Biopython code that builds the backbone (N, CA, C, O; Angstrom):
import numpy as np
from Bio.PDB.StructureBuilder import StructureBuilder

atoms = [
    (1, "MET", "N", (-6.342, -3.480, -2.193)),
    (1, "MET", "CA", (-5.374, -2.422, -2.279)),
    (1, "MET", "C", (-5.185, -1.958, -3.713)),
    (1, "MET", "O", (-4.962, -0.774, -3.966)),
    (2, "LEU", "N", (-5.275, -2.888, -4.647)),
    (2, "LEU", "CA", (-5.132, -2.480, -6.044)),
    (2, "LEU", "C", (-6.281, -1.570, -6.467)),
    (2, "LEU", "O", (-6.076, -0.630, -7.236)),
    (3, "TYR", "N", (-7.478, -1.839, -5.976)),
    (3, "TYR", "CA", (-8.607, -0.964, -6.287)),
    (3, "TYR", "C", (-8.415, 0.393, -5.613)),
    (3, "TYR", "O", (-8.715, 1.431, -6.203)),
    (4, "ALA", "N", (-7.920, 0.383, -4.387)),
    (4, "ALA", "CA", (-7.634, 1.656, -3.710)),
    (4, "ALA", "C", (-6.605, 2.444, -4.509)),
    (4, "ALA", "O", (-6.738, 3.657, -4.676)),
    (5, "HIS", "N", (-5.592, 1.765, -4.997)),
    (5, "HIS", "CA", (-4.575, 2.436, -5.805)),
    (5, "HIS", "C", (-5.203, 3.047, -7.054)),
    (5, "HIS", "O", (-4.906, 4.186, -7.416)),
    (6, "ARG", "N", (-6.069, 2.283, -7.705)),
    (6, "ARG", "CA", (-6.728, 2.793, -8.910)),
    (6, "ARG", "C", (-7.546, 4.040, -8.596)),
    (6, "ARG", "O", (-7.498, 5.023, -9.335)),
    (7, "LEU", "N", (-8.292, 3.999, -7.506)),
    (7, "LEU", "CA", (-9.089, 5.170, -7.122)),
    (7, "LEU", "C", (-8.209, 6.372, -6.810)),
    (7, "LEU", "O", (-8.558, 7.506, -7.138)),
    (8, "LEU", "N", (-7.079, 6.126, -6.183)),
    (8, "LEU", "CA", (-6.186, 7.221, -5.821)),
    (8, "LEU", "C", (-5.515, 7.858, -7.032)),
    (8, "LEU", "O", (-4.991, 8.968, -6.934)),
    (9, "GLN", "N", (-5.525, 7.181, -8.156)),
    (9, "GLN", "CA", (-4.974, 7.760, -9.374)),
    (9, "GLN", "C", (-5.859, 8.885, -9.902)),
    (9, "GLN", "O", (-5.405, 9.728, -10.676)),
    (10, "ASP", "N", (-7.115, 8.894, -9.484)),
    (10, "ASP", "CA", (-8.057, 9.948, -9.864)),
    (10, "ASP", "C", (-7.857, 11.131, -8.925)),
    (10, "ASP", "O", (-8.090, 11.000, -7.723)),
    (11, "PRO", "N", (-7.432, 12.278, -9.439)),
    (11, "PRO", "CA", (-7.191, 13.419, -8.559)),
    (11, "PRO", "C", (-8.454, 13.929, -7.856)),
    (11, "PRO", "O", (-8.364, 14.740, -6.935)),
    (12, "GLY", "N", (-9.612, 13.465, -8.279)),
    (12, "GLY", "CA", (-10.853, 13.873, -7.638)),
    (12, "GLY", "C", (-11.131, 13.143, -6.339)),
    (12, "GLY", "O", (-12.031, 13.525, -5.591)),
    (13, "PHE", "N", (-10.362, 12.090, -6.064)),
    (13, "PHE", "CA", (-10.549, 11.324, -4.834)),
    (13, "PHE", "C", (-9.444, 11.632, -3.843)),
    (13, "PHE", "O", (-8.262, 11.580, -4.184)),
    (14, "THR", "N", (-9.826, 11.954, -2.618)),
    (14, "THR", "CA", (-8.854, 12.087, -1.546)),
    (14, "THR", "C", (-8.654, 10.725, -0.900)),
    (14, "THR", "O", (-9.405, 9.788, -1.169)),
    (15, "VAL", "N", (-7.647, 10.616, -0.055)),
    (15, "VAL", "CA", (-7.434, 9.373, 0.686)),
    (15, "VAL", "C", (-8.666, 9.084, 1.538)),
    (15, "VAL", "O", (-9.078, 7.931, 1.668)),
    (16, "GLU", "N", (-9.241, 10.107, 2.106)),
    (16, "GLU", "CA", (-10.451, 9.942, 2.927)),
    (16, "GLU", "C", (-11.613, 9.424, 2.082)),
    (16, "GLU", "O", (-12.366, 8.560, 2.531)),
    (17, "ASP", "N", (-11.765, 9.949, 0.858)),
    (17, "ASP", "CA", (-12.822, 9.480, -0.042)),
    (17, "ASP", "C", (-12.655, 7.992, -0.349)),
    (17, "ASP", "O", (-13.620, 7.229, -0.333)),
    (18, "VAL", "N", (-11.428, 7.602, -0.626)),
    (18, "VAL", "CA", (-11.147, 6.208, -0.979)),
    (18, "VAL", "C", (-11.434, 5.301, 0.210)),
    (18, "VAL", "O", (-12.050, 4.247, 0.054)),
    (19, "ALA", "N", (-10.991, 5.704, 1.391)),
    (19, "ALA", "CA", (-11.254, 4.903, 2.590)),
    (19, "ALA", "C", (-12.757, 4.710, 2.786)),
    (19, "ALA", "O", (-13.215, 3.603, 3.068)),
    (20, "GLN", "N", (-13.502, 5.772, 2.638)),
    (20, "GLN", "CA", (-14.958, 5.682, 2.812)),
    (20, "GLN", "C", (-15.577, 4.803, 1.732)),
    (20, "GLN", "O", (-16.435, 3.971, 2.027)),
    (21, "ARG", "N", (-15.154, 4.978, 0.497)),
    (21, "ARG", "CA", (-15.714, 4.202, -0.612)),
    (21, "ARG", "C", (-15.450, 2.705, -0.454)),
    (21, "ARG", "O", (-16.265, 1.875, -0.856)),
    (22, "LEU", "N", (-14.299, 2.371, 0.135)),
    (22, "LEU", "CA", (-13.951, 0.963, 0.324)),
    (22, "LEU", "C", (-14.479, 0.384, 1.630)),
    (22, "LEU", "O", (-14.239, -0.783, 1.940)),
    (23, "GLY", "N", (-15.197, 1.203, 2.393)),
    (23, "GLY", "CA", (-15.852, 0.702, 3.602)),
    (23, "GLY", "C", (-15.002, 0.728, 4.860)),
    (23, "GLY", "O", (-15.351, 0.098, 5.858)),
    (24, "TYR", "N", (-13.895, 1.446, 4.821)),
    (24, "TYR", "CA", (-13.072, 1.580, 6.023)),
    (24, "TYR", "C", (-13.737, 2.569, 6.969)),
    (24, "TYR", "O", (-14.177, 3.639, 6.551)),
    (25, "ALA", "N", (-13.806, 2.210, 8.234)),
    (25, "ALA", "CA", (-14.373, 3.121, 9.231)),
    (25, "ALA", "C", (-13.401, 4.248, 9.538)),
    (25, "ALA", "O", (-13.810, 5.350, 9.902)),
    (26, "GLN", "N", (-12.097, 3.962, 9.388)),
    (26, "GLN", "CA", (-11.075, 4.965, 9.673)),
    (26, "GLN", "C", (-10.033, 4.970, 8.560)),
    (26, "GLN", "O", (-9.683, 3.921, 8.020)),
    (27, "VAL", "N", (-9.551, 6.137, 8.227)),
    (27, "VAL", "CA", (-8.499, 6.283, 7.223)),
    (27, "VAL", "C", (-7.236, 5.559, 7.689)),
    (27, "VAL", "O", (-6.485, 5.012, 6.882)),
    (28, "LYS", "N", (-7.019, 5.565, 8.987)),
    (28, "LYS", "CA", (-5.835, 4.920, 9.553)),
    (28, "LYS", "C", (-5.751, 3.447, 9.155)),
    (28, "LYS", "O", (-4.661, 2.937, 8.895)),
    (29, "THR", "N", (-6.879, 2.771, 9.106)),
    (29, "THR", "CA", (-6.887, 1.355, 8.732)),
    (29, "THR", "C", (-6.502, 1.178, 7.266)),
    (29, "THR", "O", (-5.749, 0.264, 6.932)),
    (30, "LEU", "N", (-7.003, 2.030, 6.402)),
    (30, "LEU", "CA", (-6.588, 1.996, 4.999)),
    (30, "LEU", "C", (-5.082, 2.212, 4.902)),
    (30, "LEU", "O", (-4.399, 1.513, 4.154)),
    (31, "GLN", "N", (-4.567, 3.173, 5.653)),
    (31, "GLN", "CA", (-3.132, 3.457, 5.634)),
    (31, "GLN", "C", (-2.325, 2.239, 6.100)),
    (31, "GLN", "O", (-1.279, 1.927, 5.531)),
    (32, "GLN", "N", (-2.814, 1.561, 7.129)),
    (32, "GLN", "CA", (-2.122, 0.365, 7.627)),
    (32, "GLN", "C", (-2.123, -0.740, 6.574)),
    (32, "GLN", "O", (-1.113, -1.418, 6.385)),
    (33, "HIS", "N", (-3.230, -0.921, 5.903)),
    (33, "HIS", "CA", (-3.308, -1.941, 4.858)),
    (33, "HIS", "C", (-2.420, -1.575, 3.669)),
    (33, "HIS", "O", (-1.765, -2.442, 3.090)),
    (34, "ALA", "N", (-2.399, -0.306, 3.310)),
    (34, "ALA", "CA", (-1.540, 0.135, 2.211)),
    (34, "ALA", "C", (-0.081, -0.165, 2.530)),
    (34, "ALA", "O", (0.666, -0.643, 1.676)),
    (35, "ARG", "N", (0.312, 0.116, 3.748)),
    (35, "ARG", "CA", (1.696, -0.151, 4.156)),
    (35, "ARG", "C", (1.964, -1.656, 4.156)),
    (35, "ARG", "O", (3.034, -2.090, 3.728)),
    (36, "ALA", "N", (1.014, -2.452, 4.625)),
    (36, "ALA", "CA", (1.214, -3.906, 4.681)),
    (36, "ALA", "C", (1.285, -4.528, 3.284)),
    (36, "ALA", "O", (2.115, -5.402, 3.034)),
    (37, "TYR", "N", (0.426, -4.084, 2.387)),
    (37, "TYR", "CA", (0.355, -4.696, 1.053)),
    (37, "TYR", "C", (1.356, -4.113, 0.073)),
    (37, "TYR", "O", (1.916, -4.842, -0.747)),
    (38, "LEU", "N", (1.587, -2.821, 0.146)),
    (38, "LEU", "CA", (2.438, -2.166, -0.853)),
    (38, "LEU", "C", (3.701, -1.543, -0.271)),
    (38, "LEU", "O", (4.582, -1.112, -1.015)),
    (39, "GLY", "N", (3.792, -1.496, 1.050)),
    (39, "GLY", "CA", (4.967, -0.908, 1.668)),
    (39, "GLY", "C", (4.992, 0.608, 1.621)),
    (39, "GLY", "O", (6.031, 1.222, 1.859)),
    (40, "LEU", "N", (3.859, 1.211, 1.317)),
    (40, "LEU", "CA", (3.756, 2.664, 1.187)),
    (40, "LEU", "C", (2.465, 3.140, 1.834)),
    (40, "LEU", "O", (1.526, 2.363, 2.009)),
    (41, "THR", "N", (2.424, 4.419, 2.188)),
    (41, "THR", "CA", (1.150, 4.996, 2.616)),
    (41, "THR", "C", (0.285, 5.207, 1.374)),
    (41, "THR", "O", (0.774, 5.122, 0.247)),
    (42, "ALA", "N", (-0.974, 5.476, 1.584)),
    (42, "ALA", "CA", (-1.876, 5.719, 0.446)),
    (42, "ALA", "C", (-1.402, 6.910, -0.381)),
    (42, "ALA", "O", (-1.427, 6.864, -1.610)),
    (43, "GLY", "N", (-0.974, 7.964, 0.284)),
    (43, "GLY", "CA", (-0.470, 9.126, -0.443)),
    (43, "GLY", "C", (0.785, 8.819, -1.237)),
    (43, "GLY", "O", (0.947, 9.294, -2.360)),
    (44, "GLU", "N", (1.675, 8.024, -0.655)),
    (44, "GLU", "CA", (2.902, 7.637, -1.361)),
    (44, "GLU", "C", (2.597, 6.766, -2.574)),
    (44, "GLU", "O", (3.191, 6.942, -3.637)),
    (45, "MET", "N", (1.668, 5.827, -2.410)),
    (45, "MET", "CA", (1.373, 4.963, -3.557)),
    (45, "MET", "C", (0.695, 5.741, -4.673)),
    (45, "MET", "O", (0.858, 5.409, -5.847)),
    (46, "ARG", "N", (-0.058, 6.763, -4.322)),
    (46, "ARG", "CA", (-0.690, 7.618, -5.327)),
    (46, "ARG", "C", (0.371, 8.293, -6.188)),
    (46, "ARG", "O", (0.222, 8.397, -7.406)),
    (47, "LEU", "N", (1.437, 8.746, -5.551)),
    (47, "LEU", "CA", (2.445, 9.531, -6.249)),
    (47, "LEU", "C", (3.548, 8.706, -6.901)),
    (47, "LEU", "O", (4.160, 9.155, -7.870)),
    (48, "SER", "N", (3.810, 7.508, -6.386)),
    (48, "SER", "CA", (5.022, 6.823, -6.825)),
    (48, "SER", "C", (4.823, 5.517, -7.569)),
    (48, "SER", "O", (5.790, 4.978, -8.107)),
    (49, "LEU", "N", (3.612, 4.986, -7.623)),
    (49, "LEU", "CA", (3.411, 3.690, -8.286)),
    (49, "LEU", "C", (2.449, 3.800, -9.460)),
    (49, "LEU", "O", (1.382, 4.404, -9.361)),
    (50, "THR", "N", (2.854, 3.200, -10.573)),
    (50, "THR", "CA", (1.913, 3.028, -11.676)),
    (50, "THR", "C", (1.041, 1.825, -11.338)),
    (50, "THR", "O", (1.396, 1.052, -10.448)),
    (51, "PRO", "N", (-0.078, 1.643, -12.013)),
    (51, "PRO", "CA", (-0.896, 0.447, -11.762)),
    (51, "PRO", "C", (-0.101, -0.849, -11.978)),
    (51, "PRO", "O", (-0.279, -1.815, -11.237)),
    (52, "GLU", "N", (0.755, -0.870, -12.968)),
    (52, "GLU", "CA", (1.555, -2.065, -13.238)),
    (52, "GLU", "C", (2.528, -2.341, -12.088)),
    (52, "GLU", "O", (2.727, -3.492, -11.699)),
    (53, "GLN", "N", (3.128, -1.287, -11.555)),
    (53, "GLN", "CA", (4.058, -1.461, -10.438)),
    (53, "GLN", "C", (3.329, -1.929, -9.185)),
    (53, "GLN", "O", (3.843, -2.773, -8.451)),
    (54, "ALA", "N", (2.150, -1.399, -8.936)),
    (54, "ALA", "CA", (1.366, -1.814, -7.772)),
    (54, "ALA", "C", (1.019, -3.297, -7.870)),
    (54, "ALA", "O", (1.133, -4.027, -6.885)),
    (55, "LEU", "N", (0.602, -3.740, -9.038)),
    (55, "LEU", "CA", (0.283, -5.150, -9.242)),
    (55, "LEU", "C", (1.514, -6.016, -9.028)),
    (55, "LEU", "O", (1.422, -7.077, -8.411)),
    (56, "GLU", "N", (2.654, -5.583, -9.525)),
    (56, "GLU", "CA", (3.894, -6.337, -9.373)),
    (56, "GLU", "C", (4.291, -6.473, -7.904)),
    (56, "GLU", "O", (4.711, -7.546, -7.471)),
    (57, "VAL", "N", (4.159, -5.392, -7.140)),
    (57, "VAL", "CA", (4.494, -5.438, -5.718)),
    (57, "VAL", "C", (3.597, -6.430, -5.001)),
    (57, "VAL", "O", (4.085, -7.251, -4.224)),
    (58, "VAL", "N", (2.303, -6.371, -5.246)),
    (58, "VAL", "CA", (1.371, -7.292, -4.592)),
    (58, "VAL", "C", (1.682, -8.734, -5.001)),
    (58, "VAL", "O", (1.694, -9.630, -4.157)),
    (59, "ALA", "N", (1.927, -8.952, -6.272)),
    (59, "ALA", "CA", (2.243, -10.301, -6.743)),
    (59, "ALA", "C", (3.516, -10.828, -6.087)),
    (59, "ALA", "O", (3.557, -11.982, -5.659)),
    (60, "GLN", "N", (4.538, -10.009, -6.004)),
    (60, "GLN", "CA", (5.791, -10.447, -5.383)),
    (60, "GLN", "C", (5.616, -10.743, -3.902)),
    (60, "GLN", "O", (6.161, -11.726, -3.399)),
    (61, "ARG", "N", (4.869, -9.915, -3.205)),
    (61, "ARG", "CA", (4.706, -10.091, -1.758)),
    (61, "ARG", "C", (3.834, -11.276, -1.399)),
    (61, "ARG", "O", (4.069, -11.935, -0.385)),
    (62, "PHE", "N", (2.823, -11.558, -2.221)),
    (62, "PHE", "CA", (1.855, -12.561, -1.805)),
    (62, "PHE", "C", (1.842, -13.827, -2.648)),
    (62, "PHE", "O", (1.430, -14.880, -2.161)),
    (63, "LEU", "N", (2.272, -13.755, -3.868)),
    (63, "LEU", "CA", (2.292, -14.958, -4.689)),
    (63, "LEU", "C", (3.621, -15.689, -4.597)),
    (63, "LEU", "O", (3.647, -16.917, -4.676)),
    (64, "ALA", "N", (4.709, -14.979, -4.433)),
    (64, "ALA", "CA", (6.022, -15.623, -4.328)),
    (64, "ALA", "C", (6.074, -16.600, -3.151)),
    (64, "ALA", "O", (6.565, -17.715, -3.329)),
    (65, "PRO", "N", (5.591, -16.236, -1.956)),
    (65, "PRO", "CA", (5.606, -17.215, -0.860)),
    (65, "PRO", "C", (4.771, -18.458, -1.167)),
    (65, "PRO", "O", (5.122, -19.552, -0.725)),
    (66, "LEU", "N", (3.688, -18.315, -1.904)),
    (66, "LEU", "CA", (2.871, -19.469, -2.272)),
    (66, "LEU", "C", (3.623, -20.396, -3.218)),
    (66, "LEU", "O", (3.515, -21.619, -3.119)),
    (67, "ARG", "N", (4.384, -19.807, -4.136)),
    (67, "ARG", "CA", (5.180, -20.616, -5.062)),
    (67, "ARG", "C", (6.229, -21.411, -4.313)),
    (67, "ARG", "O", (6.479, -22.569, -4.646)),
    (68, "VAL", "N", (6.847, -20.811, -3.306)),
    (68, "VAL", "CA", (7.865, -21.498, -2.506)),
    (68, "VAL", "C", (7.229, -22.651, -1.755)),
    (68, "VAL", "O", (7.772, -23.756, -1.743)),
    (69, "LEU", "N", (6.102, -22.413, -1.134)),
    (69, "LEU", "CA", (5.407, -23.490, -0.395)),
    (69, "LEU", "C", (4.996, -24.615, -1.344)),
    (69, "LEU", "O", (5.109, -25.793, -1.008)),
    (70, "SER", "N", (4.521, -24.244, -2.522)),
    (70, "SER", "CA", (4.118, -25.246, -3.502)),
    (70, "SER", "C", (5.311, -26.083, -3.948)),
    (70, "SER", "O", (5.198, -27.301, -4.087)),
    (71, "ALA", "N", (6.441, -25.446, -4.170)),
    (71, "ALA", "CA", (7.650, -26.161, -4.589)),
    (71, "ALA", "C", (8.156, -27.086, -3.481)),
    (71, "ALA", "O", (8.633, -28.187, -3.757)),
    (72, "GLU", "N", (8.052, -26.636, -2.229)),
    (72, "GLU", "CA", (8.484, -27.463, -1.099)),
    (72, "GLU", "C", (7.593, -28.674, -0.921)),
    (72, "GLU", "O", (8.060, -29.732, -0.498)),
    (73, "ALA", "N", (6.330, -28.535, -1.236)),
    (73, "ALA", "CA", (5.384, -29.635, -1.089)),
    (73, "ALA", "C", (5.573, -30.696, -2.169)),
    (73, "ALA", "O", (5.169, -31.845, -1.986)),
    (74, "SER", "N", (6.171, -30.328, -3.271)),
    (74, "SER", "CA", (6.343, -31.276, -4.387)),
    (74, "SER", "C", (7.457, -32.243, -4.153)),
    (74, "SER", "O", (7.721, -33.098, -4.999)),
]
sb = StructureBuilder()
sb.init_structure("model")
sb.init_model(0)
sb.init_chain("A")
sb.init_seg("    ")
for serial, (resi, resn, name, xyz) in enumerate(atoms, 1):
    if name == "N":
        sb.init_residue(resn, " ", resi, " ")
    sb.init_atom(name, np.array(xyz, "f"), 0.0, 1.0, " ", f" {name:<3s}", serial, name[0])
structure = sb.get_structure()
């Protein structure tokens, strides 16, 4: 998703271009993944997130639960 976000920052790439470049058979699947990972559609993430913000969202969503599990295991 971070690579998709980076590609979407280029105004020369459409959402369809990015989906194809990343190997998605359907744009809908890219949109579903964007919503799952970043909480936004591909178009929304293009307009509203800087690369730093996108990285922070992914880190919070996926690394924070790992830290909790690691702390519980200790």
